[in-house]
C-alpha positions as CSV (number, residue, x, y, z in Angstrom):
1,M,83.1,-116.6,60.4
2,D,81.4,-119.9,60.8
3,W,78.7,-121.4,58.5
4,A,75.9,-120.2,60.7
5,A,76.9,-116.6,60.4
6,I,77.3,-116.9,56.6
7,L,73.9,-118.6,56.3
8,Y,72.3,-115.9,58.5
9,L,73.8,-113.1,56.3
10,G,72.6,-114.9,53.2
11,V,69.0,-115.2,54.5
12,T,69.1,-111.6,55.6
13,F,70.2,-110.3,52.2
14,G,67.8,-112.6,50.4
15,L,64.8,-111.3,52.4
16,F,66.0,-107.7,51.8
17,A,66.2,-108.4,48.0
18,I,62.6,-109.8,48.1
19,F,61.5,-106.7,50.0
20,V,63.1,-104.4,47.4
21,A,61.5,-106.4,44.6
22,I,58.0,-106.1,46.2
23,V,58.5,-102.3,46.7
24,I,59.6,-101.8,43.1
25,H,56.7,-103.9,41.7
26,T,54.2,-102.0,43.8
27,C,55.5,-98.5,43.0
28,R,55.6,-99.0,39.2
29,D,53.4,-96.6,37.2
30,K,51.7,-99.5,35.3
31,H,50.8,-101.2,38.5
32,K,49.3,-98.0,40.0
33,E,46.9,-97.7,37.1
34,T,45.6,-101.2,37.4
35,G,45.7,-101.2,41.2
36,E,43.7,-98.0,41.5
37,A,41.1,-98.9,39.0
38,P,38.8,-100.9,41.3
39,K,38.7,-98.0,43.8
40,Y,37.4,-95.5,41.2
41,T,34.9,-98.1,40.0
42,M,33.5,-98.5,43.5
43,L,33.3,-94.7,43.9
44,E,31.4,-94.4,40.6
45,D,28.8,-97.1,41.7
46,D,27.6,-94.9,44.6
């Protein structure tokens, strides 16, 4: 493999790792509680 292929694989795996980190951060239970709170606040205002 030449350097371009190695760089391409590195960037691809790096972007995949960032995607996995975002999914894990979004799906955590603690984040769900704080992320859903504004929705219920808006519903209570009506």
